[in-house]
N, C-alpha and C positions, 0 to 999 in steps of 0.2 A: 504494500500500500504506500501512498505518498500524499503529501499535502501541497503538491504543486498544482498549476492550473490544468494540467492534463490528467485530471482525476475525476471520479464520479462516485457518489454514494448510492446511485440507483442500481436497478437490476442489471446484471451482466458485468458489473464492476468486480474488482478484487483480483484481477489478473495482472501480470507484469505489464501488459500493454495498456490496461486501463485500471489502475489501482484505485482503491477507496481513498477518499479525501480525509476521513476521520477514523480514528480507532474504533469509535462506537459503532460505526457502520459495519466494520469487520466483525466486532464482537457479537453483533446481533445475528450473524449467519454462520459463524465458524462451527465446525463439527469436530468430534473426537479425532485425535491423531493429526490434526492440521496445525500448521504454524502460521501465525500472522507476522510477516516481516515488516517492521516499521522503519521506514527510511529515515535517514538523518534529516533533522529539521524540527520545526515547532508545530505542535498540534494543540489548538485551543478546543477543549472538550467541555461539554456541559453535562453534569451528572453521569460521568462515564462509569457504567455499571456492568458487571459481568455476571450473567445468570446461567449461561450455557456451560455444560460440564463435559469434560473428557472422561476417560476411563483410566483405571490403574495402569493398564498396558498401553494406552493411547491417549496421553494427556493433550490438552490444548495449550499451545505455547504462544506467547506474545513476546517477540524478540526485537529489540532495537539494535542499532549499529554499535559496534564495539570500538572504543579508542584505546590508546596506549595504556590507560589506567584501568581498563576493564569497566569503565563507567560509560553508559551509552551517550551517544550524541543525538539520540531521539528524545525530544523534550515535550512532555505532556503537561499542559497548563489547564487548571480548572478555570473555565471561562464563565464567570458569573459576577454580578455586581454585589455590593454589600448587602442588599436586601435578599439575595438568593445565593448564599454561599454554597460551595460545591466541594465534595471530596475529590481527591486526585484519582485514585483507583478504589472502587467499591465492589468487593466480591460479595454478592448477596445469595447465599445458599448454594453456591456452585461448588463443584468438586474437580479435583485432578487438573489444576491449572498451573502453568509455569510462566513467570515473568522474568525477563532477562534484559540487562543492558539498557536501562531507561533512566531518564531524569524526570521526576514527577513533582509538580508544585501544586499545592492545594490552596483553597481560600483560607484566610487567616484563622477562622474559627473551626475549620474542618480538618480531617485527617488526610495526609498524603496517601496513606493506604489504610483502608478499613475492611477487615475480613469479618463478615457477619454471618455466623453459622456456616462457615466454609469447611471443606475437608480436603486434605492433601493439596495444599497450596504451597508452591515453592517459589521463593523470590531470591534472585541471585544477581549481584552486580547492579543494583538500582540505587540512585541517589534520590532521597526524599526530602523535600523542603516544605515547611509549614508547621503544622502541629503534630508532626511525627506519625507513627503507625500504631494501629490498634487491632488486636485480635480478640474477638468477643463473641458472646451469645452462643456458647457451646461449640465453638469451632474446634476441630481436631487435626492434629498432624500438620500444622502450619510451620513452615521453615522460612525465616528471614535471615539471609546469610550473605556475607561478602559485600555489604552495602554501606552507604553513607546515610545516616539518619540525623537530620538537623531540624530543630524547631522548638516550639513551645513545649514544655514538659507536661506530663511524662513523655519523653521523646519516643519511647517504646512502651506501650501499655498492653498487658495481657490480662484479661479479666472475663467475667461473665461465665464461669464454669468451663472455659476452654481447657482442653487437655493436650498434653504432649506437644506443646509448642517449643520450637527451637529458635533461639535468638543467638546466632553464632557469627563471630568474626566480622563484626560491624564497627564502624566508627560512629559513635553516638555523641552528639553535641547538643547541649541545651543552650538556647540563645534568647530567652525571654525572661525578664526580671521577675515576673509573677510566679513562675514555677519552672525550674530547669532540671527537675528530677530526671535522671538518665533513663533507667529501666525500672518499671514498676509492674509487679505481678500480684494480682489480687484474685483470690478464689479460683486459681487455675492450677490444678495439680499436674505433676509430671513435667513441669516446664524446665527446659535446659537453657541456661544462660552461660555461654562458653566463649572465651577468646574474643571478647569485645573490648574496645578501648572507649571508656566512658568519661566524658568531661562535663561535669554538672554545675560548675561555677557557683560554688557555695550552697548548693542544694544537695539532697541525698543522691548518692550514685546509683546503687542497685537496692531495690526494696522488694521483699517478699512479704505479703500480708494476706490475711484471711486464710482460707483453707487451701493454701498453695503447698501442699505436702508433696513429698517424693521428688523434690526439685534437685537440680544439679547446678551449682555455681562454681565454675572453675576457669582458670587461665585468663581471667579478665584483668585489665589494668584500669583502676578506678582513680580518677583525679577529681576530687571535689573542691579543690582550691580555686582561687581566682586565676583565670588564665593558665599560664604554664609554670607558675612558680610563686614565691612569696610576694606579698605578705599574706598572713593568715586571714581567714574570712572575718568580716565584721560580726557575723552571727554564727560562730562555729557550732553552736548547738544543733543546727539543722544540717550541717555539712558532714554527716556520717557517711563513711564509704559504703559499707554493705550492711543492710538491716534485714534480719529474718525474725518475723513476729513469732510469738509463742505458738500460735495456731498453725504455723507453717514449718516447724522444726522437725516434725515426724518424718523420717525417711529422707530428709534433705541432706545433701552433701555439700560442704563448703571447703575448697582447697585450691592451692596453686594460683590464687589471685595475687596481684600486687596492688596494695592500697597506698596511695600517696600519703605521706606524713605531713604535708605542707598546709592543709586546710585549717588546722587548729582544732578540728572536731574529732570525735571518736572514729577509730578505724572501723569498728564493728559494733553492732547491737544485735545480740543473739538472745532471743526469748525475753526481751525487755531489759537486759543488762548490757551496759556499754563496756567496751574493751578497747584500750588504746594500743595494745601490742598483740602480736601473734602469740607470744608465750602465754599471756594471760587468757586469751581466748581458748587456746588448746588445753591449758590446765583445767579450766572450768567446764568446758563442753566436750572435749575430745575431738573437736572439729579443727580443721585448718593447720595440720602439722606442717604443711609446706607453704603456708601463706607468708607473704613478705609485706612488712610495713616500712616503706622507704621512699625516697625521692626517685621516681622512675625516669628522670631526665635522660633522653637518648644521647645527648651530645656531651655528656660529662662536664658541662660548663659549670655546674654548681658543686662538683665533687672535688675537693682539694687534692685527693689522692689520685684523681684521674682514672679511677677504676671504671670498667664498663658498666652499663646499666644492668641491674639485677633482673630485668625482664628477659635478657638474652639467654637462649639455650636452657630454659628452666621450666618449660611447660609440661603438663601431663598430656602426652601424645595419645593416651588411651581414653581420654575423656569423651563422653558421648557428644555427638554433633560436631566433632572436629572436621574441618575442611582439609583438603589436600594442599591448598594454597592460601595465601593471606588475602586480605580484602582487595589487593591490587594485582592479584594473579601471580605473585611471587612464590616460588617453592621454599621450603625450609632451607635455611643456610646455616652452616656450621661455622660460627665465629672462631677463628683459629686460636685466639688467646683466652677464650672463656671455657671453663670446664662444663661438660654436658651434664647438667644436674637434673634434667627432666626425665620422664619415663620414655620407653621405646628407644628411638634413636638418640634421644636427649638433645636434639638440635632445634626443636620447636621453641619459638619465643612466646611469651605471654602477650596478650593483647591482639589487636586486629592486624598489626603490621609487622612483617618480618624485617629485622634490622639487616640491611645489606651493605652498609657503608663501612667496609673494612677491606684491608689489603691482604698481602701475602706474607709468608714466613720464609726464612732463608735456610737452605741446607748447604753447608760447605761441602765442596767436592773437589778433588784434585789436589794440586794443580795437574791437569791433564791436557795434552795438546789436542785441539779439535781442528785447527787449520794451520797449514804451513804450505804456502804456494810454491816454496822451493822444493818440497818433498812430496808433492801431490797427496798431502794429508787434508782431507775435507774437500779436495778438488781433484778432477781427473787427470791433470797434467802438472808439469813443473814450470809452466810459463807464468810470468808475473801478471798482475792485474793490469789490464790495458788502461791507457790514458782515458779518463772519463768513464771507466768501466765499473761494473758492479759484480760482486760475488755474493751468491745466496748460499748461506751455510746452514745445513740441518743441525740442530742441537738437541731436539727432543729425542729420547730413546737412545742417547749415546753417553758413554762415560759415566753412567749412573744417573743421568738426567731422566726422569720419567717420560714415557711416551705421551702422556696426557696430563693436563692440569697445570702446566708450567706457564707462569705469567711473565717471567723475565729471567735473564741469565747475567752473571757477572763474569767478564772475560778480561784477562790481561792481554791487550792487543799491542803488537809491535809492528812497526813499519821499518823495512830495511831495503837497501839498494834502490832508493828512489832516483829516477833519472832526472827529475826536475822538481822544483819546489811545489808544494801543494798541501792539501789536507785530506783527512779521511773522515767520512761520516758513517757511523754505525747506527742503524735504525731498524724498526720492525719490518719484517718482510711483507711485501705486498702493498704497503702504504705509500703515500706521497713522501718523497725524500725531503727531509727538513733542511733548513738553511744552516743548521748548527754544525759544529765540527768537534771531533774527538781527539784527533792528533794533527799537529801542524809540523811541517818539515822543510828543510832546504835540501837541495840536490846532494845525494850521497850520504845523508845523515840517517842514523838508526835511532828511532825514538819509540818509547813505550807509553802506554797509558791504560789505566784500569777503566773499563767501560761496563756500565750496567744498562741493559737494553731490553725493552719489552719483546716478547716472543709472540709471533703470529704464524699460524699454520706450522708450528714446530720449527721455524727458521728465523734467522736474523740476516741482515744484508749489510755489505760493506761497499761504499762508493769511493772510488779514487778520484778526488777532485783535483786533478793535476794534468798537465799536458804530456806527462811522461809515465812510463810504467813504474810499478812498485810491487815489491813482495810484502805479503801480509801474513802475520803469525797470530794465532789466538789460542790462549791457554785458559781452560775453564777454572774458575775459582769457586763457583757455586751457582745455585738456581733458587728461584722463588716459586712457591706453590702454596696450596692450602695447608700443608703440614711443614713442620720444621722448627727453627729456632727464632726467638724474638730478639730484635735489635734494641740495645740500650745505648743511646748516644751519651758521650762524655765530653766535657770541655777538654780541648787539646792538652795533653800531658806528655812530657818527654820520658820515655821508658829506656831508651838506649842512645848513648853517644860515646863511641869508642875514643873520641878525643878527650873526654872529660870523665872517664871511668864511671859513667852512668849506665847501669845494667851489666857492667863488666868490671873486673877487679883492677884493670890497669888502663893506661892511656895509649897503649900500643894499637896500631891498626890491625885489621883482620888480615891474617897471612894469606899469601898466594895459595889458592885451592884450599883455603881454610874455612872452618865453620864456627859460628857463634851460636850458642844455645841461650835463649832469652826467657827467663821466667816472666809470665804476664798475669797470672792469676794471683789474687790477693794483693794487688798493687793498684794504686790510683783509682780506687773505686770498683775495680774488677773483682767479682766474687772469687773466693778461694776454690769453690766447687761448682760444677755444672756448666762451665763455659765451653761452648763448642767451637767458637772461632773469635778472632779479634780483627778489627780493621785498624791498620797502622798507616801513617804517612811515612814512607821510608825514603831516606835521602842518602846517596853515595857521594862522597867528596874525597878529593886528593888521591884519585886512583893513579897508580904508576904506569899502568898500561890499559889498553882497551880490554873490555870483558863484560860480564853480566853477573847479576845477583839472582839467586833463587831463594825464595822464602817458602818454607814448607813445614808440615807438622813435625814436631820433635820425635826423635826415636827411629825414624825410617831413613832410607837413602834419599839423597837429593834427586828429584825427578828431572826428566828432560823438559824443563820449562824455565822460562826466565821472567823476572819481574822488572828489572831495570837493566838497561844496556848503556854502556858509556865508552867514550874515548879517553885517552890518557889526559889527565888533568881536569877533566870535566866534572862539574857538580850537577847531579840530576836527581829529581825526586819522582816518586810514583806512589799512588795509593795501593795498598795491598790488603786483601782479605784472606786470611789463612786459618785453616783448622788448628785447634789447640789439642795437643796430646800431652798428658802428664803435666799440665799447667804451663807448657812451654811451646815456643816456636823456634825454628832454626833458620839461620842465614848462611848461605854458601857462596863464597867469593869465587866465581868461575873465571879467574884471570890469573895471569902469571906474575902478578905484582900485588903489593899490599893495597888496601883501601880502607877508608874510615866509613862507618855506617851509623846513621842516626835514625831512630824510629819514634814517632809521636803517636800516642793513642788517640783514636777518634771514637771508638766504641767497641762493644762486644756483643756476642750472640749467646743466648742461653735459653733455657725452658721458661724462664720467668720474665714477666714484663707485659706490656700492652701495646707497644709500637708495632704496627704492620706496615709493609711497604706498598706504596701505590705507584706503579709505573704509569707515567702520564706523558712522556715526551718522546724524543727530546724537544723541549721548548727553549726559546731564547728569552732570558730574563733581563739581560743588560748588555749593552755595547757602548762603552763610554766614547766611542768615536762618533756616535749618533745620538740624537735625542731619544730617550727611553723612559719607560715607566708605565703606570697603569692609570687610566682615566685622564684627569687634567689637574691643574692647580698644583698643590704641594706634592702630589704623587708623580708629576712629570719632572724629569731631570734633563738638563741640557747637555749636549755633547761637551766633553772635556776630560782630560786625564786625571787620574788620582795624583795629587801633588806629592812631591818628595816628603817622606816621613808623615804622609797624610793618611786619613782614614775615610772610607766611604761606607755608608750604611745602605743596605739593600732591603727594601720592603718587598717581601715575597708574595704578598697578596694570595696566600694559600690558607685553606681552612684548618684550624686546630692542628697545626704542624709541630711535631716535636723535633725532628731533624730533617735535613734536606740533603740530597745528593746533587752536587754541582760539577759540571765540567768547566773549569776555570782556565782561561787562556790569557796569558800576558803577552802584549805586543808593543812594539816601539819603545822599549825602555831606554832611557837616556844614559844609564850607567848600570853596572852590576848591582844585584840586590836580591831580595827575596820578599815573598808575600805571605802574610799570615791571615788566615780566615778563621773567625772566632764568633761566639755568640754575642749578639748586640748588647750593649750596655755595660760591658766590663772593660778591663784593660787588656790590650793585646798580650797574649802569653809569649813566653820565650820558645816558640816553635815556628817552623816554616812549612808551608804547603807547596810553594813553587820557588825555585832558584833559577836565576838567569844571568846572562852576561849582556853587556850593552848591545842593543840592536836586535836581540834574539826574540823570536816568537816561540813560546813554549806552553803546552797545556798540562793540566793534571786534574784528575778527579778528586773531589773534596767531599767528605761527609762531615757536616757541621751541625751542632745543636742550635736550635732556633730559640731566640728570646724576644718576646714582644713582637713576634711575627717578622723579625728581622735578623740578618747576619751582617757582620762587619768585615771589611777588607783593609788591612794595614800595609801600606807600601813602605817596606823597610829598605829604602834606597835613597840616594841623594839626588834623584832626578824624577820627573813625572813618568807615569806609565799608564798605558791603556789596558782595560780589562774587558774581556768578552766572557759572559757567563750563560751557560745553558743548563737546564735541569732535565734528567731522565725520570725523576720521581722523588717522592718524599716519604718519610715515615710519620705516621700519625696514630693516635690512640683511638 
C-alpha cells in the first residue's frame, strides 16, 4: 500500500500497481496469512482499528519499511482534532496479528497502541509517541518487544485481567510532568517485564500492583532520576525503581535488574517495605540475588575508577521473553575486558541496548618475518616494489595470527635499497590509500618503523610513494582481536641507557654480536606478574659500524628479525612491542662493533585493565607546514614550525581516549636534536621519541598517554622543526 497520489481505497485496490491510500482500508479487507506492506511515508489515520484476525499458523502482518535502526520509516498519525481524539493503533478483539517497523503517534489523551481483549498480538520494532501503550480487558499473549515507547505515563500499562503479556527489550521514556511512570502492571498475572531500559524522570520505574502474581522482572535497567544523572529528585519518595505490591508477590521473580542509585529514592519496594540496597532486599525477601544498585552510566564519565558499566555482560540469558537481539537489531557482544557474569553465554547486557563501543585486545606474537621482497617471503619473487607500486600482504592465518576476527596487526617495517627518495604508506587492504606516511627515506638509506595497521579481508597493503624501486621487510610483533591482553599506557620512563648504567651495571656499550637482558616487570609502574608484553621506544646511538638490533622475548634465541637498522655513527630510534618472558626482554646487537642502547617505557600489556584498541586510520592529525586543526577558532592552528626548545600541544578531538598511537615525522630540522612526546600538562620527561640530524626527515611510531584530550611535543633542539602526525588508532576504556 502507499499514501501517494497513485493510490485508491476503493474496490480493486491493494495491489502493487494500485495500492491503498490508508492503512485502515487494508485492515478492513486483509485475510489470515496476508501481509500489508506499508511504504515509507506519512499516513494520517482516523480511529485506525483492527478487528480482523489471522490464525496461529497464518497471522496477519502489518509491516513498515525498515531503516538502519530497525525502526520503521512508515509513520502513522492519529488524524483527529481535540474534540475527537484518536488512538494510534486499536486492536479490538482481534487475534494473531503482527506489527513491525512502524512509527505511531496518537492524540495526546489516547494510546499509541491499545490492545483491547486481543490475543496473540506481536509488536516488534515500533516507535510509539503519545500516551504510551496499553494492554487491557482480558487480553492474552501480547508481546511488545524491541520498540521505543515514549509519552505520558504509565508509558506501558498492562491491566484489566490481561494474562501472559511480555514487555521485552524496549526503550521506555516518560516525558510528561503529570505522570512519567515507566511500566505499570495492575491485575495482570503472568506478565514478563524483561530487558527494558526505563527512564521515568523522578516517577516510579516499574510497578506491579493488584493481582499481578506469577510475574517475571529481570534484566531491566531502571533510571528514575532526573535525566541521565545527578542531582537527586526533588521528591525522591515517589522515585522508587521497582515496586511489587503485597498482592503481586506470589510466584513473582525479581532478579538481574540494575536500578540507578542517583534518584535519591528507594531502589525497591517489595510487599510494602522499601529497600535501598540489593543486600537488604535479598536478606529480607530472598529475591534479587543478582540485582545491582549502581550508576548505570554507559560512558564511564561519572566513575572515577573508569570501570565499565555494570550492565555489560551481566544479564540472565535464560530469562523468559528474551530476544535474540537488542532493541536496535544488534546481537550480543562480548566486551573483551569485562568478565561474563550473566547466565548462558554470559555476554548479554542488561537493558534494551547492547553496548558495542569497545575495541580490540593485543596478542604479542613473534617477532616473525611475514614479508621480505629480497627473499620472496610474502611475495612470489625477489624483485623490489616498483616505483609507485603496491604490495598486498596476507597476514590472517599466518605466524599464529588467527584466520578470522583480526582487526589490526603491529609490524616492524623496514625499507632498504631505495633507488630514490620517497615514503611508504601502510594501510588497510582494499580501501582508499590515505595521504599519510609511515616511513620516509632518501636514496640508498635503510630505515625502520613500527606500524600498527587495520586489517581488511585478512590483508594489509604497502604503497611505495617514490619514483624508484625499494625493498620492503615486515616482521610481525602482534595482532589485535576480541581476545588477548589489555594495554596500560604509562608516562615515558627510561628503563635502559647503557651510557648511564640505567638497567645495566656499567656504562660500557653493548658488545659486537652481544646481548643485553633487561628486567621490565616490577619497575616504573609495570606489575611484577602477569605482563605479556611491553612497548618501548628504543634508540641506538654511537654505533661503530652498520648493523641492526633485534629485540625479542628473554630466554630464547634471537630470531631472524630486526627492529632498528643503522649506519656507522648514526643515532636512530624505533618503537618496539615485544613479548615478556620471565619478566625480561633481550636486545641483540647484530653488528661487528659496539653500540649504546636506550629504551623508554611507553606501556605494557596484561590481563588487567580496561583500555581497548580502536583502529581508525591512518588519519592525518597535524602538519605544521599547513594550517591544521578541527573546526574553527581556537581549534584551528596556522602553519609554522615548532620553535627551538618549544612545545606544541595537540588537541586530539577523540572521545574518552586514554592513549593514542601516532606516526610522528620530523622534517626540515635546522640542526641536530630530538623530540619528546608526552602527556599534556606536565613537564617534558628526560626521554626521546625521535632523533635527527640537520636537514633529515625521519619518522617513528609513538604510543603516548593522553591528558585532557591532548598530547604535547617538545622540540629538544636549537632550531625550529616541522612535524607531521598521523594516527592509526587509539586506546580507550
